[in-house]
C-alpha positions as CSV (number, residue, x, y, z in Angstrom):
1,X,30.7,-18.7,25.0
2,X,31.7,-19.2,21.4
3,X,28.1,-19.7,20.4
4,X,27.0,-16.5,22.3
5,X,29.4,-14.6,20.6
6,X,28.4,-15.9,17.2
7,X,24.8,-15.1,17.9
8,X,25.6,-11.5,18.8
9,X,27.9,-11.0,15.7
10,X,25.2,-12.3,13.4
11,X,22.6,-9.9,14.8
12,X,25.0,-6.9,14.3
13,X,25.6,-8.1,10.8
14,X,21.7,-8.2,10.0
15,X,21.3,-4.7,11.3
16,X,24.3,-3.4,9.6
17,X,23.0,-4.5,6.3
18,X,19.5,-3.0,6.8
19,X,18.5,-0.3,4.7
20,X,20.9,-0.8,1.9
21,X,18.8,-2.7,-0.5
22,X,21.3,-5.5,-0.3
23,X,20.8,-9.1,0.4
24,X,21.2,-10.0,4.1
25,X,24.3,-12.2,4.6
26,X,23.6,-16.1,4.7
27,X,19.9,-15.5,4.2
28,X,18.7,-18.2,1.6
29,X,15.6,-17.8,-0.5
30,X,13.8,-20.1,1.6
31,X,15.0,-23.0,4.0
32,X,13.1,-26.1,4.7
33,X,13.1,-27.6,8.2
34,X,12.6,-31.2,7.6
35,X,11.9,-31.9,11.1
36,X,8.7,-29.6,11.0
37,X,7.3,-31.0,7.6
38,X,3.9,-32.7,8.0
39,X,4.1,-36.3,7.7
40,X,0.5,-36.8,6.9
41,X,-0.5,-36.5,3.1
42,X,-2.4,-33.4,2.1
43,X,-1.2,-31.3,5.1
44,X,0.7,-28.0,4.4
45,X,4.4,-28.1,4.3
46,X,6.2,-26.2,7.2
47,X,9.3,-24.2,6.4
48,X,11.4,-21.5,7.9
49,X,11.9,-18.2,6.0
50,X,14.0,-15.2,6.3
51,X,13.7,-11.7,4.4
52,X,16.1,-11.7,1.2
53,X,16.8,-8.1,1.7
54,X,15.5,-5.0,3.6
55,X,15.3,-1.4,2.4
56,X,14.6,1.7,4.4
57,X,12.9,4.0,1.8
58,X,14.2,7.1,3.8
59,X,17.7,6.1,2.7
60,X,16.6,6.1,-1.1
61,X,14.5,9.2,-1.2
62,X,15.9,12.7,-0.6
63,X,14.2,15.2,1.5
64,X,11.6,14.8,4.2
65,X,8.5,12.4,3.8
66,X,5.1,13.9,3.5
67,X,2.3,12.5,5.9
68,X,-1.6,12.3,6.0
69,X,-2.4,14.9,8.8
70,X,-4.1,13.6,11.8
71,X,-5.7,15.7,14.4
72,X,-6.0,19.6,14.3
73,X,-4.8,21.9,11.6
74,X,-1.0,21.9,11.0
75,X,-0.3,18.7,12.8
76,X,3.3,17.5,13.7
77,X,2.5,13.9,13.1
78,X,0.5,11.6,10.9
79,X,0.7,8.5,8.7
80,X,3.3,8.4,5.9
81,X,1.8,8.2,2.4
82,X,3.1,5.2,0.5
83,X,2.3,2.5,-1.8
84,X,3.8,-0.9,-2.8
85,X,3.2,-2.7,-6.1
86,X,4.9,-5.2,-8.2
87,X,5.0,-3.9,-11.8
88,X,6.0,-7.4,-13.1
89,X,7.8,-10.4,-11.8
90,X,11.2,-8.8,-11.9
91,X,10.4,-5.1,-10.7
92,X,8.8,-3.9,-7.5
93,X,7.7,-0.1,-7.1
94,X,7.6,1.6,-3.6
95,X,6.4,5.3,-3.6
96,X,6.4,8.0,-1.0
97,X,5.7,11.6,-1.2
98,X,8.0,14.7,-0.6
99,X,7.8,18.4,-0.7
100,X,8.2,20.0,-4.1
101,X,11.6,21.4,-4.7
102,X,11.1,23.4,-7.9
103,X,10.3,27.2,-8.0
104,X,6.8,28.1,-8.1
105,X,5.3,28.6,-11.4
106,X,2.0,29.0,-13.3
107,X,0.3,25.8,-13.8
108,X,-1.5,25.0,-17.1
109,X,-5.0,24.7,-16.3
110,X,-4.1,23.3,-12.9
111,X,-1.9,20.5,-14.1
112,X,1.2,19.6,-11.7
113,X,4.5,21.0,-13.0
114,X,8.0,21.7,-11.5
115,X,6.7,24.3,-9.1
116,X,4.0,22.0,-7.6
117,X,4.2,21.8,-3.8
118,X,4.4,18.0,-3.7
119,X,6.4,15.2,-5.4
120,X,5.6,11.7,-5.9
121,X,8.8,9.6,-5.6
122,X,9.3,6.0,-6.6
123,X,12.0,3.4,-6.0
124,X,12.1,0.8,-8.8
125,X,13.7,-2.4,-7.2
126,X,15.0,-5.4,-9.0
127,X,12.8,-8.1,-7.2
128,X,15.6,-10.8,-7.0
129,X,18.3,-8.9,-5.7
130,X,17.1,-5.6,-4.1
131,X,19.1,-3.4,-6.4
132,X,17.7,0.0,-7.0
133,X,17.0,0.4,-10.7
134,X,15.8,3.9,-10.9
135,X,14.0,6.6,-8.8
136,X,11.5,8.4,-11.1
137,X,9.6,11.6,-9.9
138,X,6.3,13.0,-10.6
139,X,5.0,16.5,-9.6
140,X,1.6,16.6,-7.7
141,X,-0.5,19.5,-6.5
142,X,-1.6,17.3,-3.7
143,X,0.0,15.4,-1.1
144,X,-2.3,12.5,-1.8
145,X,-0.3,10.8,-4.4
146,X,0.4,7.1,-5.1
147,X,0.1,4.1,-7.4
148,X,-3.5,3.1,-7.7
149,X,-3.1,-0.2,-9.6
150,X,-0.6,-2.3,-11.6
151,X,-1.6,-4.7,-14.4
152,X,0.0,-6.2,-17.6
153,X,-0.4,-2.9,-19.5
154,X,1.3,-0.8,-17.0
155,X,0.5,1.0,-13.8
156,X,-1.8,3.9,-12.9
157,X,-0.7,6.7,-10.4
158,X,-3.0,9.2,-8.8
159,X,-1.7,12.7,-8.1
160,X,-4.5,14.6,-6.5
161,X,-7.3,14.7,-9.0
162,X,-5.1,13.6,-12.0
163,X,-5.1,10.0,-12.9
164,X,-2.4,9.0,-15.2
165,X,-1.5,5.6,-16.9
166,X,2.1,4.7,-17.5
167,X,3.7,1.9,-19.6
168,X,6.0,-0.8,-18.2
169,X,8.6,1.4,-19.5
170,X,7.3,4.4,-17.5
171,X,6.1,6.3,-20.5
172,X,3.0,8.5,-19.7
173,X,-0.2,7.7,-21.6
174,X,-3.7,8.4,-21.0
175,X,-4.8,10.8,-18.5
176,X,-7.9,11.6,-16.6
177,X,-8.7,14.8,-14.4
178,X,-11.4,14.2,-12.0
179,X,-13.5,16.8,-10.6
180,X,-12.7,18.3,-7.0
181,X,-14.3,15.8,-4.7
182,X,-16.9,16.7,-2.1
183,X,-15.5,18.0,1.3
184,X,-14.9,15.5,4.2
185,X,-15.3,16.9,7.6
186,X,-12.7,14.4,8.9
187,X,-9.8,15.1,6.8
188,X,-7.9,18.4,6.0
189,X,-7.6,18.0,2.1
190,X,-10.2,16.8,-0.3
191,X,-9.0,13.6,-1.9
192,X,-10.2,10.5,-3.7
193,X,-10.1,7.3,-1.9
194,X,-8.8,4.3,-4.1
195,X,-9.5,0.6,-3.7
196,X,-8.1,-1.6,-6.6
197,X,-9.4,-5.0,-7.7
198,X,-7.1,-8.1,-6.8
199,X,-6.3,-8.3,-10.4
200,X,-5.4,-4.7,-10.9
201,X,-7.8,-4.2,-13.9
202,X,-10.3,-2.2,-12.0
203,X,-10.4,0.4,-9.4
204,X,-13.1,2.1,-7.2
205,X,-12.8,5.8,-6.3
206,X,-14.9,7.4,-3.7
207,X,-15.1,10.7,-1.9
208,X,-17.5,12.6,0.3
209,X,-19.0,12.8,3.9
210,X,-19.3,9.7,5.9
211,X,-22.9,8.6,6.7
212,X,-24.0,10.9,3.8
213,X,-24.0,11.3,0.1
214,X,-20.7,9.9,-1.4
215,X,-19.6,9.8,-5.0
216,X,-18.3,6.5,-6.3
217,X,-16.4,6.0,-9.6
218,X,-15.9,2.7,-11.4
219,X,-12.6,2.9,-13.2
220,X,-11.1,0.5,-15.8
221,X,-7.3,0.9,-15.1
222,X,-6.3,-1.3,-18.1
223,X,-7.6,1.3,-20.6
224,X,-8.0,4.1,-18.1
225,X,-11.7,5.1,-18.7
226,X,-14.7,5.6,-16.4
227,X,-17.1,2.8,-16.7
228,X,-19.6,4.0,-14.3
229,X,-20.5,6.7,-11.4
230,X,-23.0,6.8,-8.9
231,X,-23.9,8.1,-5.3
232,X,-24.0,6.0,-2.1
233,X,-24.3,6.7,1.4
234,X,-22.1,3.9,2.7
235,X,-18.7,3.8,4.7
236,X,-16.4,1.0,5.8
237,X,-14.0,-1.2,4.4
238,X,-14.5,-2.2,0.6
239,X,-13.5,-5.4,-1.1
240,X,-13.1,-5.0,-4.9
241,X,-13.2,-7.6,-7.5
242,X,-13.3,-7.1,-11.3
243,X,-17.2,-7.1,-11.3
244,X,-18.3,-7.2,-7.8
245,X,-17.9,-5.1,-4.7
246,X,-18.4,-6.2,-1.0
247,X,-18.7,-3.8,1.8
248,X,-18.8,-3.9,5.7
249,X,-21.6,-1.8,6.7
250,X,-20.8,0.1,9.9
251,X,-23.6,0.9,12.5
252,X,-24.2,4.4,12.7
253,X,-25.6,4.4,16.2
254,X,-24.7,2.7,19.5
255,X,-26.8,-0.4,20.1
256,X,-27.8,-0.9,16.4
257,X,-28.1,-4.7,15.5
258,X,-25.2,-6.4,13.9
259,X,-25.1,-6.6,10.2
260,X,-24.1,-8.9,7.4
261,X,-21.5,-8.2,4.7
262,X,-23.1,-6.7,1.5
263,X,-22.4,-7.4,-2.2
264,X,-23.4,-5.7,-5.4
265,X,-22.5,-5.2,-9.0
266,X,-21.0,-1.7,-9.4
267,X,-23.8,0.8,-9.3
268,X,-26.5,-1.9,-8.7
269,X,-28.3,-2.7,-5.4
270,X,-26.6,-3.9,-2.2
271,X,-27.5,-7.4,-1.0
272,X,-26.7,-9.2,2.1
273,X,-24.3,-12.1,2.0
274,X,-25.6,-15.2,4.0
275,X,-23.4,-16.5,6.8
276,X,-21.5,-13.3,7.3
277,X,-23.3,-11.7,10.2
278,X,-20.8,-9.8,12.1
279,X,-18.5,-9.9,9.2
280,X,-15.6,-7.3,8.9
281,X,-12.6,-6.4,6.8
282,X,-13.4,-8.3,3.6
283,X,-11.0,-8.8,1.0
284,X,-10.9,-10.5,-2.4
285,X,-8.0,-13.0,-2.7
286,X,-8.9,-14.4,-6.0
287,X,-11.6,-14.8,-8.4
288,X,-14.8,-15.1,-6.5
289,X,-12.9,-15.9,-3.5
290,X,-13.5,-13.6,-0.4
291,X,-11.6,-13.4,2.8
292,X,-13.3,-11.9,5.9
293,X,-13.2,-12.0,9.7
294,X,-16.0,-12.5,12.1
295,X,-15.8,-11.1,15.6
296,X,-18.6,-11.7,18.0
297,X,-17.4,-12.0,21.5
298,X,-20.7,-11.3,23.1
299,X,-22.8,-14.1,20.9
300,X,-21.9,-17.6,21.9
301,X,-23.9,-18.8,18.9
302,X,-21.3,-17.3,16.4
303,X,-17.8,-18.6,16.0
304,X,-15.1,-15.9,15.6
305,X,-12.4,-16.3,13.2
306,X,-10.9,-15.8,9.6
307,X,-13.1,-17.4,6.8
308,X,-12.8,-17.9,3.1
309,X,-16.0,-17.9,1.1
310,X,-16.7,-18.5,-2.7
311,X,-19.1,-15.9,-3.8
312,X,-20.1,-17.9,-6.8
313,X,-21.6,-20.9,-4.7
314,X,-21.5,-19.8,-1.1
315,X,-18.9,-22.5,0.1
316,X,-17.3,-21.3,3.3
317,X,-14.5,-22.6,5.2
318,X,-12.5,-21.3,8.4
319,X,-8.7,-20.7,8.4
320,X,-7.2,-22.5,11.4
321,X,-4.9,-20.8,13.8
322,X,-1.2,-21.9,13.6
323,X,-0.8,-20.7,17.3
324,X,-3.4,-19.4,19.8
325,X,-1.4,-16.1,20.6
326,X,-1.0,-15.3,16.9
327,X,-3.4,-13.6,14.7
328,X,-3.9,-12.9,10.9
329,X,-2.9,-9.5,9.2
330,X,-3.3,-8.5,5.6
331,X,-3.4,-10.7,2.5
332,X,-1.4,-10.4,-0.7
333,X,-2.7,-11.5,-3.9
334,X,-1.1,-12.5,-7.2
335,X,-3.0,-10.6,-10.1
336,X,-2.8,-13.8,-12.0
337,X,-5.2,-15.4,-9.4
338,X,-3.0,-18.4,-8.7
339,X,-1.7,-17.7,-5.2
340,X,-2.3,-15.4,-2.3
341,X,-0.7,-15.2,1.1
342,X,-2.0,-14.2,4.5
343,X,0.4,-12.7,7.0
344,X,0.6,-14.1,10.5
345,X,1.3,-11.6,13.3
346,X,1.8,-11.3,17.1
347,X,1.1,-8.2,19.3
348,X,4.1,-7.3,21.3
349,X,4.8,-4.7,23.8
350,X,1.2,-4.0,25.0
351,X,0.5,-2.8,28.6
352,X,-3.3,-2.9,29.2
353,X,-3.1,-1.4,32.7
354,X,-1.1,1.6,31.1
355,X,-3.5,1.8,28.1
356,X,-0.6,0.9,25.8
357,X,-1.8,-1.1,22.7
358,X,1.6,-2.4,21.7
359,X,2.8,-3.0,17.9
360,X,2.4,-5.9,15.5
361,X,5.5,-8.2,14.5
362,X,5.6,-10.6,11.7
363,X,5.7,-14.4,12.6
364,X,4.9,-16.2,9.3
365,X,2.7,-16.6,6.3
366,X,-0.1,-18.8,5.1
367,X,0.5,-19.5,1.4
368,X,-2.5,-20.6,-0.7
369,X,-2.1,-22.1,-4.3
370,X,-4.9,-22.7,-6.6
371,X,-7.4,-24.1,-6.5
372,X,-7.1,-22.9,-2.9
373,X,-8.6,-26.0,-1.2
374,X,-6.0,-26.1,1.6
375,X,-2.8,-24.3,2.7
376,X,0.0,-25.1,0.6
377,X,2.8,-23.7,2.9
378,X,2.9,-22.7,6.4
379,X,6.1,-20.4,6.8
380,X,7.5,-19.3,9.9
381,X,9.5,-16.1,9.5
382,X,12.8,-15.5,11.3
383,X,14.9,-12.2,11.6
384,X,12.3,-9.9,10.4
385,X,12.6,-6.2,11.8
386,X,9.3,-4.9,10.8
387,X,7.1,-3.2,13.4
388,X,3.5,-2.9,12.3
389,X,3.5,-4.8,8.9
390,X,1.1,-2.7,6.9
391,X,1.2,-2.7,3.0
392,X,1.8,-6.0,1.2
393,X,2.4,-7.0,-2.6
394,X,2.7,-10.2,-4.3
395,X,4.4,-10.6,-7.6
396,X,2.5,-11.9,-10.6
397,X,4.1,-15.3,-10.3
398,X,3.7,-15.6,-6.6
399,X,7.5,-16.0,-5.9
400,X,8.1,-12.7,-4.2
401,X,6.4,-11.0,-1.3
402,X,7.0,-7.5,-0.3
403,X,6.0,-5.9,2.9
404,X,6.2,-2.2,4.2
405,X,5.9,-1.2,7.7
406,X,4.8,2.0,9.6
407,X,5.4,4.5,11.0
408,X,9.0,3.6,9.8
409,X,8.8,3.1,5.9
410,X,11.0,0.0,6.0
411,X,10.3,-2.7,3.1
412,X,11.3,-6.4,3.5
413,X,11.1,-8.8,0.5
414,X,10.9,-12.5,0.9
415,X,11.5,-15.2,-1.8
416,X,8.7,-17.7,-1.5
417,X,8.7,-21.6,-2.5
418,X,7.2,-22.7,-5.9
419,X,3.6,-23.7,-6.1
420,X,3.0,-26.8,-4.3
421,X,0.9,-29.8,-5.7
422,X,-2.7,-29.4,-5.1
423,X,-3.3,-31.0,-1.5
424,X,-5.8,-33.9,-1.0
425,X,-7.9,-32.4,1.5
426,X,-9.9,-29.2,2.0
427,X,-9.7,-26.6,4.9
428,X,-11.6,-27.8,7.9
429,X,-15.2,-26.5,7.2
430,X,-16.8,-24.4,10.0
431,X,-19.8,-26.2,11.7
432,X,-23.2,-24.7,10.4
433,X,-24.5,-24.2,13.8
434,X,-21.5,-22.1,14.6
435,X,-21.3,-19.9,11.6
436,X,-23.1,-16.5,11.9
437,X,-26.8,-17.1,11.5
438,X,-28.9,-15.7,8.8
439,X,-32.5,-16.3,7.5
440,X,-31.8,-15.4,3.8
441,X,-30.2,-17.8,1.4
442,X,-29.4,-16.4,-2.2
443,X,-28.3,-20.0,-3.2
444,X,-31.0,-22.4,-4.9
445,X,-31.0,-25.3,-4.5
446,X,-29.4,-25.2,-1.1
447,X,-27.9,-28.6,-1.1
448,X,-24.7,-27.6,1.0
449,X,-25.6,-26.8,4.6
450,X,-22.8,-24.4,4.7
451,X,-24.3,-22.2,2.2
452,X,-27.2,-21.0,4.3
453,X,-28.3,-21.4,8.0
454,X,-32.0,-21.9,8.8
């Protein structure tokens, strides 16, 4: 009876502190469960982890939040427009968009001012404690406003067609005004899509109609200058590095044969990547290191799963499951290139007979430290309240992990253990006969049987 009462009281305490930006009582930075630490040398250490603090962005920003419209004109629902980035090891920035509160005024050559219809609101948070340091605001002529990238020289925000660089002290610097993007039949407003590189030093901007001519802009976010622009007819998820792009090409018609992931130097010709047939959701998680999934339920010759590939030499390895019923979510990357973290999630509340898809809940993290030969830590998460973990950010030193959920804009921050010593073994390599087949090999000589399938 005493244990039950204690458990209920603890749950109420955790919920009561949620959304205030304050540490959750009795939540250590991380806690080691010695019973679950691997005994064999070279295996990842297993630990328990709780969120250090939780912030509901609706309690920080005044006014209703603006969402990206979905469905017919003037919809009543949509996806909240947010962004989450670490400005440095000590400061975390989370942004949302609210309606403009000033009186309408005449804009100077279309530039945002106090009378703009929207406002980009940021919450600057002390990474260690969760204390709100500042809440800066920037006017915007468009609802599509967020942080594009963050690097050692500051960060870059997008407000409609205007791109602005800010210093680490939030002082405005260079500015670029992009032309009005081509119309897109699937959206209400014209907007540039943004995909930053893992390091935050480059960003890809794209706009236009799906399956037809699209405009791509290659941006140097450190010096805020356009490096290249070209036209492409592609659509699908894009992975961005400082000097390479990887895309997942979608089949336009039902029954089209499966395709491999494609790689290019920005503005150059696309080339297929060997051993990535059925590849999906690519993401760069470090220098020349690509994470992607393979899903081929109807092809028994192909092993589905999540894989890591080194783009420079083609070495590929499979990320092993922690539990059968759990899957992998987004990955957060340190811009120093020394650590990345993969979210482990579970689907809850689904009812296939009622056509209810359920929602994702956070179960743990896989932490990789350079040189990324194996998992450094397997962290099991306790007491997380996030539903549908969506946006992720990792501090430059890799010690703080921020996760934002949707549709509720709730932010949880975790303190991660320090970098572990390099393990003695590599990840289990997927057998060549089970990896997606391709008849093309870009690597010569092909001494590693994993680099190509013949």
